[in-house]
C-alpha positions as CSV (number, residue, x, y, z in Angstrom):
1,X,0.0,0.1,0.0
2,X,2.9,2.3,0.8
3,X,4.3,1.5,-2.7
4,X,1.1,2.3,-4.4
5,X,0.6,5.5,-2.6
6,X,4.2,6.6,-3.3
7,X,3.9,5.5,-7.0
8,X,0.7,7.7,-7.5
9,X,2.0,10.6,-5.4
10,X,5.1,11.1,-7.4
11,X,3.9,10.1,-10.9
12,X,0.4,11.5,-11.2
13,X,1.5,14.5,-13.1
14,X,3.0,12.3,-15.8
15,X,0.0,10.1,-15.9
16,X,-2.1,13.1,-16.7
17,X,0.3,14.5,-19.4
18,X,-0.6,14.3,-23.0
19,X,3.0,14.4,-24.3
20,X,3.8,11.3,-22.4
21,X,0.9,9.6,-24.0
22,X,2.2,10.6,-27.5
23,X,5.7,9.4,-26.5
24,X,4.2,6.0,-25.6
25,X,2.6,5.9,-29.0
26,X,5.7,6.7,-31.0
27,X,8.4,5.0,-28.9
28,X,10.4,2.2,-30.5
29,X,10.9,-1.1,-28.9
30,X,14.7,-0.3,-28.5
31,X,13.7,3.0,-26.8
32,X,11.3,1.2,-24.4
33,X,13.9,-1.5,-23.5
34,X,16.5,1.2,-23.0
35,X,14.1,3.0,-20.7
36,X,13.4,-0.2,-18.7
37,X,17.1,-0.9,-18.2
38,X,17.8,2.8,-17.2
39,X,15.0,2.8,-14.6
40,X,16.1,-0.5,-13.2
41,X,19.7,0.9,-12.7
42,X,18.0,4.0,-10.9
43,X,16.2,1.7,-8.7
44,X,19.2,-0.3,-7.9
45,X,21.1,2.8,-7.0
46,X,18.2,4.2,-4.8
47,X,17.7,0.9,-3.0
48,X,21.4,0.4,-2.5
49,X,22.1,3.8,-0.9
50,X,18.8,4.9,0.6
51,X,15.8,2.6,0.2
52,X,16.9,-0.5,2.1
53,X,18.5,-1.2,5.5
54,X,22.4,-1.4,5.7
55,X,23.9,-4.8,5.0
56,X,21.2,-6.0,2.7
57,X,22.6,-8.2,-0.1
58,X,22.7,-7.2,-3.7
59,X,20.4,-10.2,-4.5
60,X,17.6,-8.7,-2.2
61,X,18.2,-5.3,-3.8
62,X,17.8,-6.7,-7.3
63,X,14.7,-8.6,-6.3
64,X,13.0,-5.6,-4.8
65,X,13.8,-3.5,-7.8
66,X,12.1,-6.0,-10.0
67,X,9.1,-6.1,-7.8
68,X,8.9,-2.3,-7.7
69,X,8.9,-2.3,-11.5
70,X,6.3,-4.9,-11.6
71,X,3.9,-2.8,-9.3
72,X,4.7,0.3,-11.5
73,X,3.6,-1.6,-14.6
74,X,0.3,-2.9,-13.1
75,X,-0.4,0.5,-11.6
76,X,0.2,2.5,-14.6
77,X,-1.8,0.2,-16.7
78,X,-4.8,0.4,-14.3
79,X,-4.7,4.2,-14.1
80,X,-4.4,4.6,-17.9
81,X,-7.3,2.3,-18.3
82,X,-9.5,4.2,-15.8
83,X,-8.5,7.6,-17.5
84,X,-9.5,6.0,-20.9
85,X,-6.0,6.4,-22.3
86,X,-5.9,2.7,-23.0
87,X,-8.6,0.9,-24.9
88,X,-8.5,-2.9,-24.9
89,X,-10.6,-3.0,-28.1
90,X,-9.5,-1.0,-31.0
91,X,-6.0,0.0,-29.8
92,X,-2.8,-1.5,-31.1
93,X,-1.0,-3.7,-28.7
94,X,2.3,-1.8,-29.3
95,X,0.6,1.5,-28.3
96,X,-0.8,0.0,-25.2
97,X,2.6,-1.5,-24.2
98,X,4.3,1.9,-25.1
99,X,2.1,4.0,-22.9
100,X,2.2,1.5,-20.0
101,X,5.9,1.1,-20.0
102,X,6.8,4.8,-20.2
103,X,4.4,5.7,-17.4
104,X,5.4,2.8,-15.3
105,X,9.0,3.7,-15.1
106,X,8.2,6.9,-13.3
107,X,5.6,5.1,-11.2
108,X,8.1,2.4,-10.1
109,X,10.5,5.1,-8.8
110,X,7.6,6.5,-6.7
111,X,6.8,2.9,-5.5
112,X,10.4,2.5,-4.4
113,X,10.4,5.8,-2.5
114,X,7.0,5.3,-1.0
115,X,7.8,1.8,0.2
116,X,11.0,3.1,2.0
117,X,9.9,6.4,3.2
118,X,6.1,6.5,3.9
119,X,6.1,3.8,6.7
120,X,5.8,4.5,10.4
121,X,8.3,3.0,12.8
122,X,7.9,2.0,16.4
123,X,10.3,3.0,19.1
124,X,12.5,0.0,18.9
125,X,12.9,0.3,15.1
126,X,13.6,4.1,15.5
127,X,16.3,3.4,18.0
128,X,17.8,0.8,15.7
129,X,17.7,3.1,12.8
130,X,19.5,5.7,14.7
131,X,22.2,3.3,15.6
132,X,22.6,2.4,12.0
133,X,22.6,6.0,10.7
134,X,26.3,6.3,10.3
135,X,26.6,3.0,8.6
136,X,23.8,3.9,6.1
137,X,25.5,7.1,5.1
138,X,25.9,6.7,1.4
139,X,29.1,8.8,0.9
140,X,29.8,11.2,-2.0
141,X,29.1,8.7,-4.8
142,X,25.9,7.6,-3.2
143,X,24.8,11.2,-2.8
144,X,25.5,11.6,-6.6
145,X,23.1,8.6,-7.3
146,X,20.4,10.0,-5.0
147,X,20.8,13.5,-6.5
148,X,20.3,12.0,-10.0
149,X,17.2,10.0,-8.9
150,X,15.8,13.2,-7.4
151,X,16.5,15.2,-10.5
152,X,14.9,12.6,-12.8
153,X,11.9,12.3,-10.4
154,X,11.2,16.1,-10.3
155,X,12.4,17.2,-13.7
156,X,10.9,14.2,-15.5
157,X,7.4,15.6,-14.7
158,X,8.0,18.6,-16.9
159,X,10.4,17.4,-19.4
160,X,7.8,16.0,-21.9
161,X,5.7,19.3,-22.0
162,X,5.8,22.0,-24.7
163,X,6.2,24.6,-22.1
164,X,10.0,23.8,-21.7
165,X,10.6,24.4,-25.4
166,X,8.5,27.5,-25.4
167,X,10.5,29.1,-22.4
168,X,13.8,28.1,-24.1
169,X,12.9,29.7,-27.5
170,X,11.5,32.9,-25.9
171,X,14.3,33.4,-23.3
172,X,17.1,35.9,-23.9
173,X,20.6,35.0,-22.8
174,X,20.2,37.1,-19.7
175,X,17.1,35.0,-18.6
176,X,19.2,31.8,-19.1
177,X,21.9,33.2,-17.0
178,X,19.4,34.2,-14.2
179,X,17.8,30.7,-14.4
180,X,21.2,29.1,-14.0
181,X,22.1,31.4,-11.0
182,X,18.7,30.7,-9.5
183,X,19.3,26.9,-9.8
184,X,22.6,27.2,-8.1
185,X,21.3,29.4,-5.4
186,X,18.5,27.0,-4.6
187,X,20.9,24.1,-4.4
188,X,23.0,25.9,-1.9
189,X,20.1,26.9,0.2
190,X,18.5,23.6,0.3
191,X,21.5,21.5,1.1
192,X,23.3,23.9,3.6
193,X,20.9,26.5,4.9
194,X,17.5,24.9,4.9
195,X,17.6,23.0,8.2
196,X,16.1,20.0,6.4
197,X,16.8,16.6,8.0
198,X,20.1,15.5,6.5
199,X,21.2,18.9,5.5
200,X,24.7,20.1,6.4
201,X,25.0,22.6,9.3
202,X,28.6,22.2,10.3
203,X,31.1,25.1,9.8
204,X,34.6,23.5,9.8
205,X,37.6,24.6,8.0
206,X,36.6,22.8,4.8
207,X,33.1,24.1,4.8
208,X,33.4,26.5,1.9
209,X,35.3,23.9,-0.2
210,X,32.6,21.3,0.3
211,X,29.9,23.8,-0.2
212,X,31.3,24.8,-3.6
213,X,32.0,21.1,-4.6
214,X,28.7,19.9,-3.6
215,X,26.9,22.6,-5.3
216,X,28.8,22.1,-8.6
217,X,28.3,18.4,-8.6
218,X,24.7,18.7,-7.7
219,X,24.0,21.2,-10.5
220,X,26.0,19.1,-13.0
221,X,24.0,16.0,-12.2
222,X,20.8,18.1,-12.5
223,X,21.8,19.3,-16.0
224,X,22.8,15.8,-17.0
225,X,19.4,14.4,-15.8
226,X,17.6,17.3,-17.6
227,X,19.5,16.5,-20.9
228,X,18.8,12.8,-20.7
229,X,15.0,13.3,-20.1
230,X,14.7,15.9,-22.8
231,X,16.6,13.7,-25.2
232,X,14.3,10.7,-24.5
233,X,11.2,12.7,-25.1
234,X,12.7,14.1,-28.4
235,X,12.9,17.8,-27.2
236,X,16.2,18.3,-29.1
237,X,14.9,17.4,-32.6
238,X,15.3,20.2,-35.2
239,X,16.7,22.7,-32.8
240,X,20.1,24.5,-32.9
241,X,22.6,24.2,-30.1
242,X,21.6,27.3,-28.3
243,X,18.0,26.3,-28.1
244,X,18.8,22.8,-26.9
245,X,21.3,24.3,-24.3
246,X,18.6,26.7,-23.1
247,X,16.1,23.8,-22.7
248,X,18.5,22.1,-20.4
249,X,19.0,25.2,-18.3
250,X,15.2,25.8,-18.1
251,X,14.5,22.3,-17.0
252,X,17.6,22.5,-14.8
253,X,15.8,24.9,-12.5
254,X,13.4,22.1,-11.4
255,X,16.0,19.3,-11.7
256,X,18.4,21.1,-9.5
257,X,15.8,21.5,-6.8
258,X,15.1,17.7,-7.3
259,X,18.8,16.9,-7.1
260,X,19.5,18.9,-4.0
261,X,16.3,18.3,-2.0
262,X,15.8,14.8,-3.3
263,X,19.1,13.6,-2.0
264,X,18.0,14.8,1.4
265,X,14.2,13.9,1.4
266,X,14.3,10.6,-0.3
267,X,17.1,9.0,1.9
Protein backbone atom coordinates (compact mmCIF):
# COMPACT_ATOMS: atom_id res chain seq x y z
CA UNK A 1 0.00 0.00 0.00
CA UNK A 2 2.88 2.36 0.75
CA UNK A 3 4.37 1.55 -2.64
CA UNK A 4 1.10 2.25 -4.45
CA UNK A 5 0.67 5.52 -2.55
CA UNK A 6 4.20 6.63 -3.37
CA UNK A 7 3.86 5.59 -7.00
CA UNK A 8 0.72 7.68 -7.46
CA UNK A 9 2.00 10.59 -5.38
CA UNK A 10 5.16 11.09 -7.43
CA UNK A 11 3.86 10.14 -10.87
CA UNK A 12 0.31 11.50 -11.20
CA UNK A 13 1.51 14.57 -13.16
CA UNK A 14 3.02 12.30 -15.81
CA UNK A 15 -0.04 10.06 -15.88
CA UNK A 16 -2.10 13.16 -16.77
CA UNK A 17 0.35 14.56 -19.36
CA UNK A 18 -0.61 14.36 -23.03
CA UNK A 19 2.97 14.50 -24.30
CA UNK A 20 3.81 11.32 -22.39
CA UNK A 21 0.89 9.53 -24.02
CA UNK A 22 2.22 10.62 -27.42
CA UNK A 23 5.70 9.39 -26.49
CA UNK A 24 4.21 6.01 -25.63
CA UNK A 25 2.55 5.91 -29.04
CA UNK A 26 5.72 6.78 -30.98
CA UNK A 27 8.42 5.03 -28.90
CA UNK A 28 10.34 2.21 -30.59
CA UNK A 29 10.95 -1.16 -28.90
CA UNK A 30 14.63 -0.23 -28.50
CA UNK A 31 13.71 3.00 -26.72
CA UNK A 32 11.34 1.19 -24.39
CA UNK A 33 13.94 -1.46 -23.59
CA UNK A 34 16.54 1.24 -22.93
CA UNK A 35 14.11 3.06 -20.62
CA UNK A 36 13.41 -0.14 -18.68
CA UNK A 37 17.13 -0.83 -18.21
CA UNK A 38 17.82 2.79 -17.26
CA UNK A 39 15.03 2.80 -14.67
CA UNK A 40 16.18 -0.51 -13.25
CA UNK A 41 19.66 0.95 -12.72
CA UNK A 42 18.11 3.96 -10.95
CA UNK A 43 16.14 1.64 -8.68
CA UNK A 44 19.25 -0.38 -7.91
CA UNK A 45 21.09 2.82 -6.99
CA UNK A 46 18.29 4.14 -4.82
CA UNK A 47 17.69 0.85 -3.04
CA UNK A 48 21.42 0.36 -2.50
CA UNK A 49 22.11 3.80 -1.00
CA UNK A 50 18.81 4.86 0.55
CA UNK A 51 15.84 2.57 0.18
CA UNK A 52 16.92 -0.49 2.16
CA UNK A 53 18.57 -1.16 5.49
CA UNK A 54 22.38 -1.38 5.68
CA UNK A 55 23.91 -4.77 5.03
CA UNK A 56 21.18 -6.00 2.66
CA UNK A 57 22.58 -8.24 -0.08
CA UNK A 58 22.65 -7.25 -3.74
CA UNK A 59 20.34 -10.20 -4.45
CA UNK A 60 17.64 -8.67 -2.24
CA UNK A 61 18.20 -5.26 -3.82
CA UNK A 62 17.77 -6.67 -7.34
CA UNK A 63 14.66 -8.65 -6.38
CA UNK A 64 13.05 -5.64 -4.73
CA UNK A 65 13.82 -3.48 -7.77
CA UNK A 66 12.11 -5.99 -10.07
CA UNK A 67 9.09 -6.12 -7.76
CA UNK A 68 8.85 -2.32 -7.75
CA UNK A 69 8.92 -2.23 -11.53
CA UNK A 70 6.21 -4.88 -11.61
CA UNK A 71 3.99 -2.84 -9.30
CA UNK A 72 4.68 0.22 -11.47
CA UNK A 73 3.57 -1.62 -14.62
CA UNK A 74 0.34 -2.88 -13.05
CA UNK A 75 -0.44 0.49 -11.49
CA UNK A 76 0.23 2.55 -14.63
CA UNK A 77 -1.86 0.19 -16.75
CA UNK A 78 -4.76 0.40 -14.28
CA UNK A 79 -4.67 4.21 -14.08
CA UNK A 80 -4.41 4.67 -17.86
CA UNK A 81 -7.31 2.25 -18.28
CA UNK A 82 -9.43 4.24 -15.82
CA UNK A 83 -8.51 7.50 -17.58
CA UNK A 84 -9.55 5.98 -20.92
CA UNK A 85 -6.03 6.44 -22.32
CA UNK A 86 -5.90 2.71 -22.99
CA UNK A 87 -8.65 0.93 -24.87
CA UNK A 88 -8.50 -2.84 -24.88
CA UNK A 89 -10.63 -2.97 -28.03
CA UNK A 90 -9.48 -1.05 -31.07
CA UNK A 91 -6.04 0.02 -29.83
CA UNK A 92 -2.85 -1.54 -31.12
CA UNK A 93 -0.95 -3.71 -28.66
CA UNK A 94 2.25 -1.75 -29.35
CA UNK A 95 0.56 1.50 -28.28
CA UNK A 96 -0.80 -0.08 -25.09
CA UNK A 97 2.64 -1.44 -24.22
CA UNK A 98 4.36 1.85 -25.06
CA UNK A 99 2.08 3.99 -22.91
CA UNK A 100 2.18 1.53 -20.03
CA UNK A 101 5.95 1.11 -20.02
CA UNK A 102 6.78 4.82 -20.24
CA UNK A 103 4.38 5.72 -17.45
CA UNK A 104 5.38 2.71 -15.36
CA UNK A 105 9.01 3.75 -15.13
CA UNK A 106 8.14 6.95 -13.28
CA UNK A 107 5.58 5.09 -11.17
CA UNK A 108 8.11 2.43 -10.15
CA UNK A 109 10.51 5.08 -8.79
CA UNK A 110 7.64 6.47 -6.72
CA UNK A 111 6.81 2.95 -5.56
CA UNK A 112 10.38 2.48 -4.36
CA UNK A 113 10.42 5.79 -2.49
CA UNK A 114 6.96 5.25 -1.03
CA UNK A 115 7.83 1.77 0.23
CA UNK A 116 10.94 3.03 1.97
CA UNK A 117 9.86 6.46 3.19
CA UNK A 118 6.13 6.50 3.96
CA UNK A 119 6.07 3.84 6.65
CA UNK A 120 5.81 4.53 10.36
CA UNK A 121 8.33 3.01 12.75
CA UNK A 122 7.91 1.99 16.36
CA UNK A 123 10.28 3.07 19.13
CA UNK A 124 12.48 -0.01 18.86
CA UNK A 125 12.85 0.36 15.10
CA UNK A 126 13.58 4.07 15.47
CA UNK A 127 16.31 3.40 18.02
CA UNK A 128 17.84 0.76 15.76
CA UNK A 129 17.69 3.12 12.76
CA UNK A 130 19.53 5.78 14.74
CA UNK A 131 22.26 3.28 15.64
CA UNK A 132 22.65 2.38 11.95
CA UNK A 133 22.54 5.98 10.72
CA UNK A 134 26.30 6.30 10.34
CA UNK A 135 26.55 2.93 8.64
CA UNK A 136 23.84 3.88 6.15
CA UNK A 137 25.56 7.15 5.16
CA UNK A 138 25.88 6.77 1.37
CA UNK A 139 29.08 8.78 0.88
CA UNK A 140 29.82 11.13 -2.00
CA UNK A 141 29.10 8.65 -4.79
CA UNK A 142 25.89 7.58 -3.13
CA UNK A 143 24.81 11.20 -2.83
CA UNK A 144 25.40 11.63 -6.57
CA UNK A 145 23.16 8.63 -7.24
CA UNK A 146 20.43 10.02 -4.97
CA UNK A 147 20.76 13.47 -6.55
CA UNK A 148 20.31 11.94 -9.99
CA UNK A 149 17.21 10.03 -8.81
CA UNK A 150 15.76 13.22 -7.35
CA UNK A 151 16.49 15.21 -10.51
CA UNK A 152 14.87 12.58 -12.73
CA UNK A 153 11.86 12.31 -10.45
CA UNK A 154 11.18 16.06 -10.30
CA UNK A 155 12.42 17.20 -13.71
CA UNK A 156 10.85 14.25 -15.49
CA UNK A 157 7.38 15.56 -14.68
CA UNK A 158 7.99 18.64 -16.82
CA UNK A 159 10.46 17.43 -19.48
CA UNK A 160 7.81 16.07 -21.91
CA UNK A 161 5.77 19.29 -21.99
CA UNK A 162 5.79 21.97 -24.68
CA UNK A 163 6.29 24.68 -22.08
CA UNK A 164 9.98 23.81 -21.71
CA UNK A 165 10.55 24.38 -25.44
CA UNK A 166 8.51 27.60 -25.38
CA UNK A 167 10.47 29.03 -22.46
CA UNK A 168 13.78 28.11 -24.08
CA UNK A 169 12.87 29.66 -27.44
CA UNK A 170 11.55 32.90 -25.94
CA UNK A 171 14.30 33.37 -23.32
CA UNK A 172 17.08 35.88 -23.87
CA UNK A 173 20.64 35.06 -22.79
CA UNK A 174 20.20 37.14 -19.65
CA UNK A 175 17.15 35.04 -18.70
CA UNK A 176 19.14 31.84 -19.16
CA UNK A 177 21.90 33.26 -16.96
CA UNK A 178 19.44 34.20 -14.22
CA UNK A 179 17.85 30.73 -14.40
CA UNK A 180 21.26 29.10 -13.95
CA UNK A 181 22.13 31.36 -11.02
CA UNK A 182 18.74 30.68 -9.45
CA UNK A 183 19.31 26.94 -9.77
CA UNK A 184 22.70 27.16 -8.09
CA UNK A 185 21.30 29.40 -5.36
CA UNK A 186 18.46 26.99 -4.64
CA UNK A 187 20.92 24.10 -4.40
CA UNK A 188 23.04 25.95 -1.84
CA UNK A 189 20.02 26.99 0.22
CA UNK A 190 18.45 23.53 0.29
CA UNK A 191 21.58 21.54 1.10
CA UNK A 192 23.31 23.90 3.53
CA UNK A 193 20.86 26.46 4.91
CA UNK A 194 17.40 24.87 4.88
CA UNK A 195 17.62 22.94 8.19
CA UNK A 196 16.07 19.93 6.45
CA UNK A 197 16.83 16.61 8.04
CA UNK A 198 20.14 15.47 6.57
CA UNK A 199 21.24 18.94 5.50
CA UNK A 200 24.70 20.12 6.46
CA UNK A 201 25.00 22.62 9.29
CA UNK A 202 28.63 22.26 10.40
CA UNK A 203 31.09 25.07 9.76
CA UNK A 204 34.54 23.46 9.80
CA UNK A 205 37.63 24.65 7.99
CA UNK A 206 36.62 22.80 4.80
CA UNK A 207 33.06 24.10 4.80
CA UNK A 208 33.37 26.48 1.86
CA UNK A 209 35.28 23.93 -0.19
CA UNK A 210 32.59 21.29 0.27
CA UNK A 211 29.85 23.86 -0.25
CA UNK A 212 31.34 24.74 -3.65
CA UNK A 213 32.09 21.14 -4.54
CA UNK A 214 28.67 19.77 -3.57
CA UNK A 215 26.87 22.64 -5.31
CA UNK A 216 28.79 22.17 -8.57
CA UNK A 217 28.34 18.39 -8.57
CA UNK A 218 24.64 18.66 -7.71
CA UNK A 219 24.01 21.19 -10.50
CA UNK A 220 25.98 19.18 -13.06
CA UNK A 221 23.99 16.07 -12.11
CA UNK A 222 20.77 18.06 -12.51
CA UNK A 223 21.83 19.27 -15.96
CA UNK A 224 22.76 15.73 -17.00
CA UNK A 225 19.38 14.41 -15.80
CA UNK A 226 17.65 17.25 -17.66
CA UNK A 227 19.51 16.48 -20.89
CA UNK A 228 18.74 12.76 -20.64
CA UNK A 229 15.00 13.26 -20.10
CA UNK A 230 14.73 15.93 -22.81
CA UNK A 231 16.59 13.70 -25.26
CA UNK A 232 14.35 10.74 -24.50
CA UNK A 233 11.20 12.75 -25.16
CA UNK A 234 12.62 14.13 -28.42
CA UNK A 235 12.89 17.74 -27.27
CA UNK A 236 16.18 18.32 -29.12
CA UNK A 237 14.96 17.32 -32.58
CA UNK A 238 15.25 20.07 -35.18
CA UNK A 239 16.71 22.60 -32.75
CA UNK A 240 20.03 24.44 -32.88
CA UNK A 241 22.63 24.14 -30.12
CA UNK A 242 21.63 27.33 -28.28
CA UNK A 243 17.96 26.36 -28.06
CA UNK A 244 18.83 22.86 -26.86
CA UNK A 245 21.24 24.30 -24.30
CA UNK A 246 18.55 26.72 -23.15
CA UNK A 247 16.10 23.85 -22.71
CA UNK A 248 18.56 22.08 -20.41
CA UNK A 249 19.02 25.23 -18.31
CA UNK A 250 15.25 25.83 -18.14
CA UNK A 251 14.53 22.31 -16.97
CA UNK A 252 17.59 22.51 -14.73
CA UNK A 253 15.73 24.93 -12.46
CA UNK A 254 13.42 22.10 -11.44
CA UNK A 255 15.96 19.31 -11.73
CA UNK A 256 18.46 21.12 -9.52
CA UNK A 257 15.82 21.45 -6.83
CA UNK A 258 15.08 17.75 -7.21
CA UNK A 259 18.78 16.88 -7.08
CA UNK A 260 19.51 18.91 -3.95
CA UNK A 261 16.28 18.34 -2.03
CA UNK A 262 15.86 14.81 -3.34
CA UNK A 263 19.16 13.60 -1.97
CA UNK A 264 18.01 14.77 1.47
CA UNK A 265 14.30 13.98 1.39
CA UNK A 266 14.35 10.56 -0.30
CA UNK A 267 17.05 9.11 1.95
